[in-house]
PAPAFI-829921 format. One line per field, with one value per residue (C-alpha): residue number from 0; residue in one letter; x, y, z. Coordinates in nm, 4 decimals. Example, Ala and Ser with C-alpha at 12.3 -4.5 7.8 and 13.67 -1.06 7.14 Angstrom:
REM residues 2
n: 0|1
res: A|S
east: 1.2300|1.3670
north: -0.4500|-0.1060
up: 0.7800|0.7140
REM end
This chain:
REM residues 587
n: 0|1|2|3|4|5|6|7|8|9|10|11|12|13|14|15|16|17|18|19|20|21|22|23|24|25|26|27|28|29|30|31|32|33|34|35|36|37|38|39|40|41|42|43|44|45|46|47|48|49|50|51|52|53|54|55|56|57|58|59|60|61|62|63|64|65|66|67|68|69|70|71|72|73|74|75|76|77|78|79|80|81|82|83|84|85|86|87|88|89|90|91|92|93|94|95|96|97|98|99|100|101|102|103|104|105|106|107|108|109|110|111|112|113|114|115|116|117|118|119|120|121|122|123|124|125|126|127|128|129|130|131|132|133|134|135|136|137|138|139|140|141|142|143|144|145|146|147|148|149|150|151|152|153|154|155|156|157|158|159|160|161|162|163|164|165|166|167|168|169|170|171|172|173|174|175|176|177|178|179|180|181|182|183|184|185|186|187|188|189|190|191|192|193|194|195|196|197|198|199|200|201|202|203|204|205|206|207|208|209|210|211|212|213|214|215|216|217|218|219|220|221|222|223|224|225|226|227|228|229|230|231|232|233|234|235|236|237|238|239|240|241|242|243|244|245|246|247|248|249|250|251|252|253|254|255|256|257|258|259|260|261|262|263|264|265|266|267|268|269|270|271|272|273|274|275|276|277|278|279|280|281|282|283|284|285|286|287|288|289|290|291|292|293|294|295|296|297|298|299|300|301|302|303|304|305|306|307|308|309|310|311|312|313|314|315|316|317|318|319|320|321|322|323|324|325|326|327|328|329|330|331|332|333|334|335|336|337|338|339|340|341|342|343|344|345|346|347|348|349|350|351|352|353|354|355|356|357|358|359|360|361|362|363|364|365|366|367|368|369|370|371|372|373|374|375|376|377|378|379|380|381|382|383|384|385|386|387|388|389|390|391|392|393|394|395|396|397|398|399|400|401|402|403|404|405|406|407|408|409|410|411|412|413|414|415|416|417|418|419|420|421|422|423|424|425|426|427|428|429|430|431|432|433|434|435|436|437|438|439|440|441|442|443|444|445|446|447|448|449|450|451|452|453|454|455|456|457|458|459|460|461|462|463|464|465|466|467|468|469|470|471|472|473|474|475|476|477|478|479|480|481|482|483|484|485|486|487|488|489|490|491|492|493|494|495|496|497|498|499|500|501|502|503|504|505|506|507|508|509|510|511|512|513|514|515|516|517|518|519|520|521|522|523|524|525|526|527|528|529|530|531|532|533|534|535|536|537|538|539|540|541|542|543|544|545|546|547|548|549|550|551|552|553|554|555|556|557|558|559|560|561|562|563|564|565|566|567|568|569|570|571|572|573|574|575|576|577|578|579|580|581|582|583|584|585|586
res: M|L|K|D|A|A|E|I|I|R|S|R|F|D|L|Y|Y|V|Q|V|Y|L|T|N|P|S|Q|T|Y|L|N|L|Q|A|G|T|G|H|V|G|E|E|L|L|A|R|S|H|R|L|P|L|N|T|G|S|I|N|G|R|A|A|T|E|K|R|S|V|I|I|S|D|T|T|K|S|A|T|F|R|P|N|P|L|L|P|N|T|R|S|E|M|A|V|P|L|L|I|G|E|K|V|V|G|V|L|D|M|Q|S|E|M|A|G|S|L|N|Q|D|L|L|S|A|F|E|A|L|A|G|Q|L|A|I|A|I|Q|N|A|N|L|L|A|E|T|E|Q|S|R|A|E|V|E|A|Q|A|Q|R|L|S|R|T|N|W|A|N|Y|L|D|A|I|H|R|P|E|E|T|G|F|V|F|E|Q|N|K|V|V|P|M|V|Q|G|E|Q|L|M|K|N|D|S|A|L|T|A|P|I|A|V|T|G|E|A|I|G|N|I|T|V|E|M|E|G|Q|S|P|I|S|R|T|S|D|L|I|N|T|V|A|R|Q|V|A|Q|Q|I|E|S|L|R|L|L|E|N|A|E|Q|Y|R|F|E|A|E|E|A|S|R|R|L|T|R|E|G|W|K|N|Y|K|E|N|T|S|G|N|L|S|Y|L|Y|D|R|R|E|V|R|P|L|N|G|D|S|T|D|Q|H|A|S|T|V|P|L|K|I|R|D|E|L|I|G|T|L|S|I|Q|G|L|S|I|D|D|K|E|S|L|N|L|A|T|A|V|A|E|R|L|S|A|H|I|E|S|L|R|Q|F|D|E|T|K|R|G|Q|V|E|L|D|K|R|A|Q|Q|L|A|A|V|A|E|I|S|T|A|S|S|K|E|L|D|I|D|K|M|L|A|S|V|V|Y|L|T|Q|R|K|F|D|L|Y|H|A|H|I|F|T|F|D|E|N|T|S|M|L|H|I|A|A|C|G|W|K|E|G|D|E|H|E|G|T|H|G|T|T|T|I|P|L|E|Q|E|Q|S|L|V|A|R|A|A|R|T|R|Q|A|V|I|V|N|D|V|R|N|E|P|G|W|L|P|N|P|L|L|P|D|T|S|S|E|L|A|V|P|L|V|I|G|D|Q|V|L|G|V|L|D|V|Q|S|D|R|I|N|A|F|S|D|E|D|A|N|I|Q|T|T|L|A|S|Q|V|A|T|A|L|Q|N|A|R|S|F|T|R|A|Q|K|Q|A|E|R|E|T|T|L|N|L|I|S|Q|K|I|Q|S|A|T|T|V|D|A|V|L|Q|I|A|A|R|E|L|G|H|A|L|G|A|P|M|T|I|A|Q|L|S|M|K|D|K|E|K
east: -4.2585|-4.0066|-4.2109|-4.1849|-3.7898|-3.7078|-3.8972|-3.6997|-3.3287|-3.4562|-3.5457|-3.2673|-2.9809|-3.0886|-3.1215|-3.2883|-3.4195|-3.4479|-3.6120|-3.5842|-3.5656|-3.6398|-3.5512|-3.8123|-3.8214|-3.6316|-3.3302|-3.3966|-3.5090|-3.5169|-3.8976|-3.9022|-4.0828|-4.0758|-3.9968|-3.9925|-4.2115|-4.4479|-4.1716|-4.1483|-4.5427|-4.5553|-4.2464|-4.4407|-4.7189|-4.5840|-4.4338|-4.0947|-3.8157|-3.4452|-3.2806|-3.0639|-2.7104|-2.4329|-2.6666|-2.7564|-2.5836|-2.8335|-2.8242|-2.4468|-2.4459|-2.7331|-2.4970|-2.1867|-2.2956|-2.1103|-2.2001|-2.1646|-2.0947|-2.1046|-1.9840|-1.9975|-2.2518|-2.1452|-1.8240|-1.9365|-1.9340|-2.1878|-2.4315|-2.8037|-3.0064|-3.3651|-3.5709|-3.7984|-3.4663|-3.2884|-3.1147|-2.9500|-2.5561|-2.4270|-2.5620|-2.5419|-2.6653|-2.6342|-2.6790|-2.9373|-2.7742|-2.8991|-2.5683|-2.4824|-2.8349|-2.9282|-3.2544|-3.2880|-3.1118|-3.1299|-3.0677|-2.9853|-2.9184|-2.8303|-2.8873|-2.4872|-2.1872|-1.9910|-2.2164|-2.2687|-1.9164|-1.6576|-1.6770|-2.0585|-2.0501|-1.9879|-2.3029|-2.5549|-2.4100|-2.4988|-2.8662|-2.8903|-2.7943|-3.0903|-3.2923|-3.2212|-3.3156|-3.6526|-3.7166|-3.6511|-3.8314|-4.1516|-4.1223|-4.0797|-4.3885|-4.6174|-4.5074|-4.5995|-4.9151|-4.9882|-4.9267|-5.1412|-5.4316|-5.3670|-5.3919|-5.7098|-5.8601|-5.7930|-5.9564|-6.2578|-6.2783|-6.2657|-6.4897|-6.7346|-6.7210|-6.7307|-7.0419|-7.1861|-7.1399|-7.2772|-7.5871|-7.6383|-7.9980|-8.0056|-7.9220|-8.0168|-8.1523|-7.9247|-8.1082|-8.1983|-8.2385|-8.5009|-8.6988|-8.7623|-9.0925|-9.3609|-9.1676|-9.1795|-8.8713|-9.0073|-8.8480|-8.7845|-8.9620|-8.7139|-8.6182|-8.8634|-8.6902|-8.6928|-8.6427|-8.5575|-8.6498|-8.3692|-8.4152|-8.2970|-7.9240|-7.7119|-7.4041|-7.2383|-7.1833|-6.8607|-6.5982|-6.2388|-6.3748|-6.6383|-6.9743|-7.2453|-7.5268|-7.6235|-7.7979|-8.0573|-8.2218|-8.5193|-8.5052|-8.7806|-8.6719|-8.3664|-8.2106|-8.2045|-7.8270|-7.5650|-7.3224|-7.5756|-7.4185|-7.0900|-7.3040|-7.4924|-7.1562|-6.9710|-7.2719|-7.2519|-6.8658|-6.9669|-7.2470|-6.9837|-6.7266|-6.9811|-7.1449|-6.8207|-6.7156|-7.0277|-7.0007|-6.6505|-6.7625|-7.0401|-6.7986|-6.5515|-6.8311|-6.9329|-6.5532|-6.5360|-6.8474|-6.7489|-6.4094|-6.6024|-6.8126|-6.5015|-6.3710|-6.6730|-6.7171|-6.3062|-6.3927|-6.7428|-6.5522|-6.2342|-6.4780|-6.6540|-6.3730|-6.1810|-6.5051|-6.5063|-6.1444|-6.1694|-6.2815|-6.3123|-6.6345|-6.6295|-6.8639|-6.8200|-7.0045|-6.9131|-7.1598|-6.9682|-6.7755|-6.5962|-6.5670|-6.6820|-6.7767|-7.1592|-7.2893|-7.6225|-7.8397|-7.8712|-7.8866|-8.1011|-8.3512|-8.3366|-7.9907|-7.8662|-7.6820|-7.3445|-7.2647|-6.9228|-6.8562|-6.5283|-6.5472|-6.9243|-6.9752|-7.1366|-6.8970|-7.0960|-7.2497|-7.1716|-7.4679|-7.5071|-7.7647|-7.8759|-7.7678|-8.0207|-8.0653|-8.0720|-7.7276|-7.5679|-7.2266|-7.2465|-7.3639|-7.0562|-6.8444|-6.9741|-6.9650|-6.5953|-6.4820|-6.6973|-6.4985|-6.1591|-6.2701|-6.3956|-6.0345|-5.8390|-5.9814|-5.9858|-5.5988|-5.5904|-5.7663|-5.5338|-5.2048|-5.3592|-5.4631|-5.0937|-4.9968|-5.1771|-5.0787|-4.7278|-4.8198|-4.9581|-4.6459|-4.4320|-4.6347|-4.6461|-4.2877|-4.2339|-4.4819|-4.2972|-3.9695|-4.1138|-4.2244|-3.8594|-3.7695|-3.9701|-3.9591|-3.5731|-3.6200|-3.8424|-3.6309|-3.3073|-3.5184|-3.5883|-3.7501|-4.1212|-4.2826|-3.9736|-4.0466|-4.4301|-4.3695|-4.1046|-4.3554|-4.6394|-4.4485|-4.2519|-4.6042|-4.8143|-4.4939|-4.4226|-4.7647|-4.8637|-5.1776|-5.3780|-5.2911|-5.1993|-5.2035|-5.1025|-5.3200|-5.1560|-5.3814|-5.3928|-5.5270|-5.5581|-5.8435|-5.9653|-5.8630|-5.7114|-5.4826|-5.3629|-4.9733|-4.8392|-5.0092|-4.8496|-4.9994|-4.9615|-4.6649|-4.7999|-5.0623|-5.1071|-5.0968|-4.8105|-4.5709|-4.8680|-5.0404|-5.3439|-5.4820|-5.7687|-5.9205|-6.1234|-6.3005|-6.2524|-6.6141|-6.7239|-6.9289|-6.8778|-6.5184|-6.2929|-5.9848|-6.1752|-6.3288|-6.0096|-5.8339|-6.1482|-6.1671|-5.7607|-5.8491|-5.7807|-6.0899|-6.1110|-6.4109|-6.3662|-6.6441|-6.6865|-6.9442|-7.1880|-7.0416|-7.2173|-6.9501|-6.7220|-6.6134|-6.5463|-6.2670|-6.3409|-5.9264|-5.9395|-6.2626|-6.1321|-6.1200|-6.2769|-6.1447|-5.9527|-5.7877|-5.7287|-5.4894|-5.4251|-5.1011|-5.0635|-4.7978|-4.9191|-5.2682|-5.1600|-5.2895|-5.0564|-5.2723|-5.3662|-5.2012|-5.4898|-5.4277|-5.6591|-5.6973|-5.8879|-5.9847|-6.2971|-6.2436|-5.8380|-5.7787|-5.7887|-5.7296|-5.3598|-5.3356|-5.4487|-5.1951|-4.8865|-5.0440|-5.0524|-4.7118|-4.6210|-4.8165|-4.6534|-4.2970|-4.3982|-4.5596|-4.2313|-4.0079|-4.2970|-4.2762|-3.8579|-3.8841|-4.1133|-3.8881|-3.5830|-3.7994|-3.8827|-3.5272|-3.3854|-3.6008|-3.5130|-3.1519|-3.1822|-3.3805|-3.1039|-2.8586|-3.0392|-3.1337|-2.7565|-2.6454|-2.8775|-2.8050|-2.4261|-2.4748|-2.6960|-2.4735|-2.1763|-2.3682|-2.2135|-2.5468|-2.9036|-2.9574|-2.7542|-2.9213|-3.2580|-3.1138|-2.9254|-3.2466|-3.4871|-3.2610|-3.1120|-3.5013|-3.6404|-3.3818|-3.4462|-3.8056|-3.8121|-4.0237|-4.1364|-4.0657|-3.9302|-3.9560|-3.7707|-3.8465|-3.8531|-4.1661|-4.2377|-4.5586|-4.8172|-4.6063|-4.6353|-4.9737
north: 5.9600|5.8401|6.0904|6.3778|6.2927|6.2725|6.6130|6.7944|6.6329|6.7478|7.0869|7.1738|7.0597|7.1782|6.8147|6.6979|6.3801|6.1986|5.8523|5.6035|5.1677|4.9300|4.5627|4.3362|4.0843|3.7904|4.0015|3.9680|4.3370|4.6659|4.8217|5.1836|5.3214|5.7066|5.9653|6.3253|6.4674|6.3191|6.1074|5.9370|5.9484|5.7385|5.4798|5.4001|5.3636|5.1021|4.9500|4.9847|4.7573|4.6669|4.3776|4.3163|4.2849|4.4952|4.5681|4.9090|5.1764|5.1408|4.7705|4.7837|4.9931|4.7287|4.4612|4.5905|4.7930|5.0946|5.4532|5.4547|5.8013|5.8715|6.2340|6.2494|6.0519|6.1436|5.9874|5.6690|5.3370|5.1762|5.4554|5.3452|5.6317|5.6642|5.8153|5.9918|6.1429|6.2749|6.5327|6.3539|6.4598|6.3070|6.0785|5.8989|5.6047|5.5525|5.2048|5.2252|5.0396|4.9099|4.7521|4.4964|4.4859|4.6826|4.7895|5.0058|5.2724|5.6436|5.7556|6.1119|6.2298|6.6225|6.8047|6.9578|6.7269|6.7073|6.8527|6.5295|6.4103|6.2844|6.5666|6.5561|6.1583|6.2153|6.4294|6.2336|5.8755|6.0729|6.1892|5.8207|5.6594|5.8587|5.7703|5.4590|5.4629|5.5946|5.3190|5.0854|5.2683|5.2808|4.9300|4.8445|5.0694|4.8791|4.4986|4.6358|4.7639|4.4686|4.2622|4.4759|4.4142|4.0408|4.0470|4.2368|4.0370|3.6924|3.8788|3.9648|3.6093|3.4902|3.7486|3.6357|3.2480|3.2974|3.5141|3.2554|2.9803|3.1794|3.2688|2.9468|2.8713|2.5619|2.7466|3.0997|3.2549|3.3657|3.7137|3.8656|4.2569|4.4915|4.7925|5.0838|5.2789|5.4612|5.3864|5.0135|4.7668|4.4640|4.2086|4.2671|4.0298|3.8155|3.9320|4.2882|4.5489|4.8757|5.2677|5.3093|5.6713|5.9017|6.0595|5.7262|5.7370|5.3850|5.3187|4.9500|4.6963|4.6022|4.3482|4.3822|4.5448|4.2887|4.4282|4.2077|4.4364|4.7755|5.0354|5.2522|5.5722|5.7403|6.1098|6.3216|6.7065|6.8371|6.6400|6.7608|6.6505|6.7876|6.5702|6.2894|6.1024|6.0718|5.9354|5.6895|5.5406|5.5728|5.3714|5.1147|5.0857|5.0173|4.7547|4.5915|4.5832|4.4321|4.1832|4.0309|4.0339|3.8421|3.5880|3.5482|3.4971|3.2738|3.0452|3.0164|2.9221|2.6574|2.5340|2.5293|2.3187|2.0750|2.0233|1.9405|1.7142|1.5078|1.5394|1.3643|1.1216|0.9853|0.9459|0.7490|0.5223|0.4809|0.3664|0.1102|-0.0064|-0.0397|-0.2198|-0.4350|-0.5149|-0.5593|-0.9360|-0.8137|-0.6222|-0.2684|-0.2438|-0.2452|-0.2293|-0.1861|-0.2716|-0.2075|-0.4989|-0.5744|-0.4334|-0.6999|-0.6823|-0.5999|-0.8471|-0.7540|-0.4570|-0.4420|-0.0426|0.0846|0.2694|0.5126|0.5932|0.9299|0.9095|1.0801|1.0913|1.0204|1.2265|1.2545|1.6363|1.6032|1.2397|1.0173|0.6894|0.5506|0.6630|0.6394|0.5425|0.6084|0.4508|0.6391|0.9957|1.2228|1.5391|1.7846|1.7044|1.9499|1.8931|1.5260|1.5806|1.8709|1.5839|1.2892|1.5209|1.6493|1.2751|1.1721|1.4501|1.3447|0.9661|1.0402|1.2185|0.9610|0.6600|0.8482|0.8964|0.4962|0.4225|0.6574|0.5008|0.1614|0.2452|0.3546|0.0394|-0.1956|0.0368|0.0030|-0.4231|-0.3733|-0.1918|-0.4815|-0.7143|-0.5546|-0.5158|-0.9191|-1.0026|-0.7816|-0.9508|-1.2810|-1.1871|-1.0875|-1.4166|-1.6167|-1.4073|-1.4591|-1.8848|-1.8983|-1.7088|-1.8990|-2.2295|-2.3296|-2.6458|-2.5335|-2.8075|-2.7378|-2.3859|-2.3962|-2.6490|-2.4401|-2.1169|-2.2466|-2.4219|-2.0916|-1.8866|-2.1705|-2.1156|-1.7480|-1.6581|-1.8849|-1.9956|-2.3031|-2.3653|-2.2119|-2.3657|-2.2746|-2.3541|-2.3247|-2.2511|-2.4036|-2.1736|-2.4679|-2.5999|-2.3096|-2.5324|-2.4191|-2.7623|-2.7699|-2.7797|-2.7503|-2.7470|-2.6332|-2.7973|-2.7329|-2.8971|-3.2304|-3.2819|-3.6390|-3.4833|-3.3088|-3.3535|-3.4248|-3.1743|-3.3507|-3.3323|-3.1087|-2.8850|-2.6431|-2.4755|-2.1265|-2.0478|-2.2164|-2.0237|-2.1848|-2.1114|-1.7726|-1.9552|-1.9465|-1.5876|-1.4517|-1.5600|-1.4786|-1.0902|-1.0841|-0.9505|-1.0521|-1.1898|-1.2160|-1.4104|-1.3857|-1.6267|-1.9041|-2.1013|-1.8239|-1.7263|-1.9207|-1.9105|-2.0796|-2.4155|-2.6695|-2.8932|-3.1996|-3.2347|-2.8770|-2.8744|-2.5939|-2.3219|-2.0140|-1.7134|-1.7570|-1.5252|-1.6004|-1.3911|-1.3948|-1.4661|-1.1888|-1.1180|-0.8316|-0.9560|-1.3165|-1.5336|-1.7436|-1.9316|-1.8479|-1.8342|-1.9214|-1.8972|-1.9947|-1.9422|-2.1074|-1.8025|-1.5815|-1.2164|-1.3119|-1.1605|-0.7489|-0.5407|-0.4812|-0.8449|-0.8932|-0.6107|-0.8168|-1.1382|-0.9671|-0.8772|-1.2291|-1.3047|-1.0978|-1.2256|-1.5767|-1.5002|-1.3615|-1.6588|-1.8734|-1.7280|-1.7462|-2.1207|-2.2121|-1.9875|-2.1991|-2.5078|-2.4281|-2.3313|-2.6525|-2.8578|-2.7291|-2.7398|-3.1218|-3.1814|-2.9722|-3.2042|-3.5284|-3.4210|-3.3415|-3.6697|-3.8858|-3.6551|-3.7111|-4.1109|-4.1387|-3.9450|-4.1580|-4.4826|-4.5859|-4.8029|-4.7591|-5.0575|-4.9015|-4.5643|-4.7335|-4.9219|-4.6200|-4.4207|-4.6564|-4.7420|-4.3896|-4.2361|-4.5318|-4.4620|-4.0927|-4.1104|-4.4198|-4.5817|-4.9362|-5.0198|-4.7978|-4.8830|-4.7458|-4.9063|-4.8021|-4.9457|-4.8939|-5.1081|-4.8262|-4.6360|-4.9525|-4.9823
up: -3.3590|-3.6086|-3.8538|-3.6586|-3.5833|-3.9663|-4.0382|-3.7636|-3.8739|-4.2157|-4.1390|-3.8882|-4.1120|-4.4458|-4.5568|-4.8969|-4.7665|-4.4375|-4.3764|-4.0906|-4.1504|-3.8885|-3.9072|-3.9180|-3.6434|-3.8463|-3.9521|-4.3050|-4.4458|-4.3176|-4.3657|-4.4305|-4.1015|-4.1963|-4.4643|-4.5375|-4.8025|-5.0434|-5.1234|-4.8148|-4.8415|-5.1822|-5.0529|-4.7583|-4.9321|-5.1135|-4.8096|-4.9130|-4.8044|-4.8285|-4.7964|-4.5375|-4.7264|-4.8391|-5.1878|-5.0598|-4.8504|-4.5834|-4.5742|-4.5674|-4.2649|-4.0702|-4.1896|-4.0977|-3.7709|-3.9152|-4.0620|-4.4351|-4.6006|-4.9835|-5.0141|-5.3716|-5.5287|-5.9102|-5.7849|-5.6347|-5.8059|-5.5449|-5.5012|-5.6365|-5.7396|-5.6474|-5.9368|-5.6746|-5.5574|-5.8453|-5.6695|-5.4268|-5.4043|-5.0574|-4.8697|-4.4751|-4.3357|-3.9443|-3.7758|-3.4939|-3.2299|-2.8827|-2.7746|-3.0383|-3.1453|-3.4743|-3.4780|-3.7860|-3.9853|-4.0203|-4.3998|-4.4841|-4.7813|-4.9340|-5.2631|-5.1960|-5.2406|-4.9759|-4.7297|-4.5528|-4.4462|-4.1830|-3.9428|-3.9066|-3.8276|-3.4792|-3.4230|-3.6561|-3.4673|-3.1285|-3.2788|-3.4325|-3.0711|-2.9035|-3.1623|-3.1166|-2.7452|-2.8238|-3.0481|-2.7877|-2.5361|-2.7570|-2.8187|-2.4424|-2.3832|-2.6778|-2.5019|-2.1945|-2.3480|-2.4956|-2.1937|-1.9667|-2.2557|-2.2229|-1.8561|-1.8574|-2.1489|-1.9783|-1.6115|-1.8434|-1.9668|-1.6183|-1.4867|-1.7663|-1.6709|-1.3211|-1.3661|-1.6275|-1.3583|-1.1042|-1.2489|-1.3963|-1.4549|-1.1951|-0.8657|-0.9715|-1.2472|-1.5473|-1.5284|-1.1806|-1.1057|-0.9136|-1.0228|-0.7862|-0.9004|-0.7247|-0.4001|-0.4421|-0.5016|-0.7020|-0.8803|-1.2494|-1.4593|-1.6845|-2.0210|-1.9405|-2.1303|-1.9485|-2.0021|-2.4332|-2.3823|-2.4495|-2.0732|-1.9189|-1.7956|-1.7902|-1.6101|-1.6602|-1.3833|-1.4501|-1.2870|-1.4225|-1.7174|-1.7885|-1.8035|-1.6470|-1.5865|-1.5516|-1.3547|-1.5702|-1.4023|-1.5977|-1.5603|-1.5858|-1.6190|-1.4081|-1.2079|-0.8320|-0.7856|-1.0063|-1.1699|-1.1611|-1.4481|-1.2173|-0.9525|-1.1212|-1.2422|-0.9169|-0.7653|-1.0399|-0.9207|-0.5803|-0.6799|-0.8788|-0.6271|-0.3738|-0.5815|-0.6631|-0.3055|-0.2125|-0.4990|-0.4026|-0.0502|-0.1509|-0.3616|-0.0873|0.1507|-0.1551|-0.1586|0.2405|0.2344|-0.0679|0.1402|0.4852|0.2681|0.1182|0.4622|0.5999|0.3176|0.3748|0.7423|0.7115|0.4494|0.6563|0.9183|0.7031|0.5886|0.9658|1.0436|0.7304|0.8231|1.2274|1.3302|1.6949|1.8725|1.8898|2.1424|2.5321|2.8228|3.1704|3.4302|3.7575|3.7841|3.4361|3.1033|2.8735|2.5127|2.4231|2.1952|2.0092|2.0767|2.4373|2.4979|2.7586|2.6192|2.9418|2.8837|2.8052|2.5029|2.3827|2.0266|1.8924|1.5932|1.3767|1.1776|1.2396|1.1063|1.3353|1.4412|1.7519|2.0402|2.4489|2.6272|3.0037|3.2139|3.5015|3.3661|3.4102|3.1289|3.4188|3.5431|3.3310|3.4947|3.4252|3.0854|3.0253|3.1431|2.9262|2.6290|2.6871|2.7275|2.4047|2.2390|2.3306|2.2789|1.9239|1.8552|2.0096|1.7944|1.5049|1.5495|1.6430|1.3276|1.1020|1.2573|1.2002|0.8230|0.8144|0.9096|0.6928|0.4187|0.5088|0.5051|0.1919|0.0296|0.1639|0.0230|-0.3145|-0.3084|-0.1990|-0.4554|-0.7554|-0.6218|-0.6874|-1.0367|-1.1197|-0.9789|-1.1683|-1.4862|-1.4659|-1.3986|-1.7131|-1.9550|-1.8789|-1.9560|-2.3290|-2.2443|-2.2719|-2.0596|-1.7943|-1.8092|-1.7573|-1.4579|-1.2921|-1.3352|-1.1860|-0.9311|-0.7958|-0.8752|-0.6299|-0.3464|-0.3822|-0.3437|-0.0858|-0.3352|-0.2925|-0.6811|-1.0360|-1.3671|-1.7516|-2.0414|-2.3771|-2.6884|-2.9944|-3.2863|-3.5250|-3.2964|-3.0739|-2.7662|-2.4131|-2.3179|-1.9483|-1.9870|-1.6092|-1.2744|-0.9574|-0.6743|-0.2624|-0.1133|-0.0053|-0.2481|-0.3788|-0.7258|-0.7006|-0.9853|-1.2349|-1.4902|-1.6093|-1.9499|-1.9206|-2.2286|-2.2626|-2.5813|-2.6457|-2.6563|-2.3251|-2.1269|-1.7955|-1.7749|-1.6013|-1.7962|-2.1279|-2.0695|-1.9985|-2.3631|-2.5144|-2.3893|-2.3476|-1.9664|-1.6108|-1.4807|-1.0810|-0.9047|-0.5195|-0.4541|-0.7020|-0.5409|-0.6010|-0.9737|-1.2549|-1.5239|-1.2744|-1.3429|-1.0842|-1.0844|-0.8665|-0.8028|-0.6634|-0.3696|-0.1828|-0.4470|-0.3329|-0.5451|-0.9067|-1.1105|-1.4607|-1.6565|-2.0296|-2.1782|-2.4864|-2.7014|-2.9283|-3.0798|-3.0207|-2.6925|-2.6074|-2.3216|-1.9991|-1.6130|-1.3630|-0.9821|-0.7118|-0.3354|-0.0660|0.0858|-0.0220|-0.1416|-0.1945|-0.4920|-0.5714|-0.8565|-0.7730|-0.7617|-1.1036|-1.2157|-1.0498|-1.2219|-1.5326|-1.5080|-1.4400|-1.7379|-1.9603|-1.8715|-1.8970|-2.2385|-2.4029|-2.2084|-2.4129|-2.7416|-2.7170|-2.6078|-2.8939|-3.1371|-3.0171|-3.0582|-3.4061|-3.4803|-3.3478|-3.5088|-3.8417|-3.7678|-3.7209|-4.0194|-4.2146|-4.0596|-4.1416|-4.4693|-4.5427|-4.3923|-4.6259|-4.9265|-4.8579|-4.8559|-5.1321|-5.3508|-5.2449|-5.3900|-5.7530|-5.8521|-5.8589|-5.6197|-5.3822|-5.4144|-5.3171|-5.0289|-4.8371|-4.9437|-4.7772|-4.4561|-4.3606|-4.4151|-4.1782|-3.9454|-3.9517|-3.9060|-3.6972|-3.9402|-3.8746|-4.2593|-4.5321|-4.9216|-5.2138|-5.5230|-5.9230|-6.1230|-6.5170|-6.5035|-6.5099|-6.7957|-6.9995|-6.9719
REM end
């Protein structure tokens, strides 16, 4: 378009040379897009371009967004001659503007001085405006075509993927087809190549432009039907549409089946959990006098049974004695009652499940509040023994546990030492902490296992756990949860909690206690750092006092006496000797 436009402008206005520059996407260069004659061809072959600055007439027009005219190039100090265009005597550069955006420059040159002047500017600016709009339209069309091509390519990729999944060689062969020959339709042998002769006509079976197969017809002589090729292509398109519809329908059926199966599985698991969490009897018998629980399997084998189903999942039965299978009316009534009964008890189960979920949420909220309270208390206490005692006391009380205790880890000996015990209120050992130690490598210990693996360890029936270490002071322990106290890669100890109920701890409980253990580990690390800093300060103070007293002495005897006395006091030693002796030196 630009090449034709440049040539039309040159010929209609009898110009020496016309060219069109377009800006690059980053607006740093003017790229030559069209030029007239052999000069334009040569410049285009060089990929000619100009910097987008005021160093050239075209760059200046684009930068300043206004037309630039040189009426007489021989009198212009800014004109830059082109060796390929030696006869240029006047030049005009008009910016191509879309609003305030520069898209290029229309440059025109004449062999006569003064022929491109201010009088003609308005006409060429109007022409440049039309050219800029045409360029914008062409760009928009190109972008639209590109977007359409990308959408079509994506649709083809999806079609290819969908059909590859459909013909997956598991549920269906990767290749399938049929051959009509000698008035019979037979399956095509996999891998068989048919009709390679020149008389065969082939039409692709394409879905959204992606060929997934073809129809091939072998012709012998003249076809009895006109436009045979069009007919074959039309049939191929209809085949493509129909098999794609059938594939989509089959996929929809498969998704529906999977959704229904998931729904049935959720129903089955929901009722299984409900029965496990319900202590009462879920079977009842009416014997014309009263409704009472049904103990054991005492169902009359001669009774008519109607299933209780939820989403086609059997959850129970309704057995009626004396009901004949020939009594259609009564059977219909029983079936209707069973359907309504099933729907209602499912609603009740879901309501009960919702309530249990709310109770569980409330429980977790209370536990998190307890974690926050214990964490706050531990962070305020810098005495390690008092802090750990407070943690196990609050943990046992706030989480309603049978027992809670903390072991600290000694890296030098690889031993876990009991540091604090939280007994139940009123226990005879309340207030004591014991002297238990456990080697880190001991297999029969949940505490040692948690420290070794640096992961929470849950045992919900300790009597059946070979790796459990019983404690004679805790005879009622049934479940145990051990959580390591970890800071970075360093194990500081283990928080161990116990319950007198089987199956007392869940993964969510482990997460709660792990959060608490993380807070306690931080508090323990801070308390240890404070204790070390305090001891260092006390040592420095003691050393300064002893140094001051030694330096105040004026005799050797006084120095030795002060050193022995002050060091003995500071260390609490029963005897301290400070002496001078040269006997060994003399020998």
